[in-house]
C-alpha positions in Angstrom: -67.5 -22.0 270.7 -69.0 -25.1 271.2 -66.9 -25.9 268.6 -64.1 -24.9 269.1 -64.2 -26.7 272.6 -64.9 -29.9 271.6 -62.0 -30.0 268.7 -59.8 -29.2 271.6 -61.0 -32.1 273.6 -60.6 -34.2 270.9 -57.3 -32.9 269.4 -54.9 -32.8 272.8 -55.4 -36.0 274.3 -55.1 -37.6 270.7 -51.9 -36.0 270.2 -50.5 -36.5 273.2 -51.8 -40.6 272.9 -50.2 -40.7 269.9 -46.8 -39.0 270.5 -46.4 -41.9 273.6 -46.1 -44.5 271.2 -42.5 -43.2 269.6 -39.1 -41.9 270.0 -36.7 -42.6 267.3 -39.4 -41.7 264.8 -42.1 -39.3 266.2 -41.5 -36.4 263.8 -42.7 -39.2 260.9 -45.2 -40.7 263.2 -46.9 -37.4 264.1 -46.4 -36.0 260.3 -48.7 -38.9 259.4 -51.0 -38.1 262.5 -51.3 -34.3 261.6 -51.8 -35.1 257.5 -55.2 -37.2 258.5 -56.7 -33.5 258.7 -55.7 -33.0 255.1 -57.3 -36.3 254.3 -60.1 -34.9 256.1 -60.3 -31.8 254.0 -59.8 -34.1 251.1 -63.0 -35.5 251.7 -65.5 -32.9 253.6 -64.4 -30.3 251.3 -66.6 -31.9 248.3 -69.1 -33.7 250.1 -69.9 -30.6 252.2 -70.0 -28.7 248.7 -72.2 -31.4 247.4 -74.7 -31.9 249.9 -75.1 -27.7 250.2 -76.1 -27.5 246.6 -78.5 -30.5 247.0 -80.0 -29.2 250.6 -80.1 -26.4 252.6 -76.7 -25.4 254.4 -78.7 -26.4 257.9 -78.9 -29.4 256.3 -75.8 -30.0 255.4 -74.2 -28.8 258.7 -76.5 -31.8 260.6 -75.2 -34.4 258.0 -71.7 -33.4 258.4 -72.1 -33.2 262.3 -73.3 -36.6 262.5 -70.6 -38.1 260.3 -68.1 -36.3 262.3 -69.9 -37.8 265.9 -69.8 -41.4 264.6 -66.5 -41.2 263.1 -64.7 -39.7 266.1 -66.7 -42.4 268.1 -65.4 -44.8 266.3 -61.9 -43.0 266.6 -61.7 -42.0 270.3 -62.3 -45.5 271.8 -59.4 -46.9 269.5 -56.9 -44.5 271.4 -54.7 -45.9 274.1 -52.2 -44.8 275.8 -48.6 -46.3 276.6 -47.7 -44.4 280.1 -49.9 -44.6 283.1 -51.4 -41.8 284.4 -49.2 -40.0 287.5 -50.9 -40.7 290.3 -50.0 -36.9 291.3 -51.0 -35.4 288.2 -52.4 -32.0 289.4 -51.5 -28.8 287.9 -48.7 -27.7 289.9 -46.9 -31.1 289.1 -47.3 -30.9 285.4 -46.3 -27.5 284.9 -44.1 -26.4 287.5 -43.0 -22.3 287.9 -39.8 -23.4 286.4 -40.9 -24.7 283.6 -43.1 -21.5 282.6 -40.3 -19.0 283.5 -37.5 -21.2 281.4 -36.1 -19.5 278.0 -37.1 -22.9 276.2 -41.0 -22.2 277.2 -40.9 -18.2 276.7 -39.1 -18.8 273.0 -41.8 -21.4 272.2 -44.4 -19.2 273.2 -43.1 -16.5 271.2 -42.5 -18.6 268.1 -46.0 -19.6 268.6 -47.8 -16.7 268.9 -45.6 -14.5 265.8 -46.4 -17.4 263.4 -49.6 -17.9 264.5 -50.4 -14.1 263.4 -48.9 -14.1 260.2 -50.0 -17.9 259.3 -53.3 -17.1 258.2 -52.7 -13.7 256.4 -51.9 -14.9 253.1 -55.0 -17.3 253.4 -57.4 -14.1 254.1 -56.1 -12.2 251.4 -54.8 -14.5 248.8 -58.5 -14.2 246.8 -58.3 -10.3 247.5 -55.0 -9.8 246.1 -55.4 -12.3 243.3 -58.4 -10.4 241.8 -56.4 -6.7 242.9 -53.0 -7.5 242.3 -52.3 -10.7 239.7 -53.2 -10.2 235.8 -56.6 -11.6 234.7 -56.9 -12.8 238.5 -60.9 -13.6 239.2 -62.5 -15.0 242.3 -62.2 -18.3 241.1 -58.5 -18.3 240.5 -58.2 -17.3 244.3 -60.4 -19.6 245.5 -58.5 -22.2 243.3 -55.1 -20.9 244.7 -56.7 -21.1 248.6 -57.7 -24.3 247.6 -54.3 -25.4 246.4 -52.5 -24.1 249.3 -55.0 -26.1 251.5 -54.4 -29.8 249.2 -58.4 -29.5 249.0 -58.5 -28.5 245.2 -59.3 -32.1 243.2 -57.4 -31.7 239.6 -60.3 -31.6 237.0 -63.2 -30.3 239.3 -62.4 -26.6 238.2 -64.3 -25.4 234.9 -61.5 -22.5 235.1 -58.8 -22.5 232.0 -56.6 -22.4 235.1 -57.2 -25.5 236.4 -55.6 -27.1 233.1 -52.3 -25.2 233.8 -49.6 -27.6 233.9 -48.0 -26.2 237.2 -51.2 -27.1 238.7 -49.9 -31.1 238.6 -47.2 -31.2 240.8 -48.6 -28.7 243.3 -47.1 -30.0 246.3 -50.0 -31.7 248.8 -49.8 -31.6 252.2 -50.2 -35.5 252.9 -46.8 -36.6 251.5 -45.2 -33.0 252.5 -46.2 -33.3 256.6 -45.2 -37.2 256.3 -41.3 -36.6 254.1 -40.8 -33.2 256.3 -41.3 -35.6 259.3 -39.4 -38.6 258.2 -36.5 -35.5 257.5 -37.2 -34.3 261.0 -36.2 -37.1 262.9 -32.7 -37.4 260.6 -32.3 -33.8 260.8 -33.0 -32.7 264.3 -37.0 -31.7 264.6 -35.7 -28.1 265.8 -33.8 -27.7 262.9 -36.7 -28.4 260.5 -38.8 -26.3 261.7 -36.5 -24.0 261.9 -36.2 -24.4 257.9 -39.9 -24.6 257.4 -40.8 -21.0 259.4 -38.0 -19.3 257.4 -38.9 -20.7 254.4 -42.3 -19.5 254.9 -40.7 -15.6 256.1 -38.6 -15.5 252.4 -41.8 -17.3 250.7 -43.6 -13.9 251.9 -41.3 -11.4 251.6 -39.3 -12.4 248.3 -42.3 -13.9 246.2 -45.6 -13.0 247.3 -44.5 -9.0 246.3 -43.8 -10.0 242.7 -46.8 -12.4 242.5 -48.3 -10.4 239.7 -49.2 -13.8 237.6 -50.8 -17.2 237.9 -47.5 -19.0 237.4 -45.5 -16.9 240.3 -48.6 -16.6 242.5 -48.7 -20.6 242.4 -45.1 -21.1 242.7 -45.6 -18.8 246.3 -48.8 -21.0 247.2 -46.9 -24.2 246.9 -43.5 -22.6 248.8 -45.8 -21.2 251.4 -48.1 -24.3 251.6 -46.3 -26.7 252.2 -43.6 -25.0 254.5 -46.5 -23.8 256.7 -48.4 -26.7 257.0 -45.5 -28.6 258.2 -45.0 -26.4 261.1 -48.4 -28.0 262.2 -46.9 -31.3 262.4 -43.6 -30.5 263.8 -44.4 -28.2 266.3 -46.0 -30.5 268.7 -43.2 -32.9 268.4 -40.6 -30.4 269.5 -43.2 -29.3 272.7 -42.6 -33.2 273.2 -39.1 -33.7 273.3 -38.1 -30.3 275.3 -40.7 -31.1 278.0 -41.3 -34.6 278.1 -44.6 -36.9 277.8 -46.0 -36.1 280.4 -46.3 -32.6 280.4 -47.4 -32.7 277.2 -50.5 -32.1 277.4 -50.6 -29.0 279.7 -47.5 -27.5 277.9 -49.3 -27.9 274.4 -52.2 -25.9 275.6 -50.7 -23.1 277.0 -49.0 -22.7 273.6 -51.5 -23.5 271.6 -53.6 -21.0 273.7 -50.7 -18.2 272.3 -51.4 -19.6 268.9 -55.3 -18.5 269.6 -54.2 -15.0 271.0 -51.8 -14.7 267.4 -55.0 -16.2 265.3 -57.1 -13.1 267.0 -55.0 -10.4 266.3 -53.0 -11.2 263.2 -55.6 -10.7 259.8 -57.7 -8.2 262.0 -54.3 -6.2 262.0 -53.4 -7.0 258.1 -57.0 -5.4 257.5 -56.7 -2.3 258.9 -53.2 -2.0 257.4 -55.0 -2.9 253.9 -57.8 -0.2 254.7 -55.2 2.4 255.5 -53.3 1.8 252.5 -53.3 3.6 249.3 -55.6 2.4 246.6 -55.3 -1.1 248.4 -52.0 -1.7 248.1 -50.7 -5.0 249.7 -47.1 -4.2 250.4 -47.6 -3.1 253.7 -49.7 -6.0 254.6 -46.6 -8.2 252.8 -44.6 -6.4 255.0 -46.4 -6.9 257.9 -46.8 -11.1 257.5 -43.3 -11.1 256.4 -42.1 -9.1 259.9 -44.7 -11.8 262.2 -42.9 -15.0 260.5 -39.3 -13.1 260.8 -40.1 -12.8 264.8 -40.9 -16.7 264.6 -37.8 -17.3 263.1 -35.9 -15.6 265.3 -38.0 -16.8 268.4 -37.2 -20.4 266.8 -33.5 -19.7 267.2 -34.0 -18.8 270.5 -35.2 -21.9 271.1 -32.2 -23.8 269.5 -29.7 -21.6 271.6 -31.8 -22.4 275.4 -32.2 -25.9 274.8 -29.7 -27.4 272.3 -30.9 -31.2 273.2 -34.2 -30.4 271.3 -31.8 -30.2 267.9 -31.0 -33.6 268.5 
């Protein structure tokens, strides 16, 4: 809980401040900002593994926490706002009843809820699915696929024969993917690209994952799903700023990310209950459940486009 509170206190002000400095290329800028999370994962994951292997996990956490404290202290000193704070910046002015009752806000809340509920399901079940349903699947293979999805796998560190698979080399990394999709969003419309990414996530779950019974197909699923689902995280804040404005961004984003927390709270546990109730750990109901959640997110974003045409520009 303390980690979540602290992360939120850093995340939302930083995102709001970064959004203020860009208009025409806000999608590209926010893609670069969000990509910092992928870069941090590339650094912290091997660092944590090395620390845990040499020291106890408690000491590894202390070292990691100290490093994060130093880096965040420096980063927060560099954050500057472009717009002056409003003298009437109370909650009622920042989030009025008209905004909360608008179709755009309801549509974005629905999209946030359904997407977050389905977003983590493949990650949570990828390892067990790989062992149960992929030919010659192993826990190491499942862990590697999760690493590829998050862009934290380092080529050559895995001793498994699958780390030398030729399809592993062009695995899509989130850093260039988020930046390039942010650039495309500035050209094609941020809501349009957001819809494309969520639709790609839903289609990859429904059309690729059910047939992923070997490493090649599973890797294709991970590549498509990893790129499209990760891009949602960088595009979502830009759409919030476009629709509701920069002054309302922190409070609106807080509401919408709260709905993401609600979705994450029930999404994967319900999927686990479905899997437990299935016959011989049949993953098809879980896949259909995840696909339905992401499909509802697609419908919500289409509703957003119809209710807020200017958001697509």
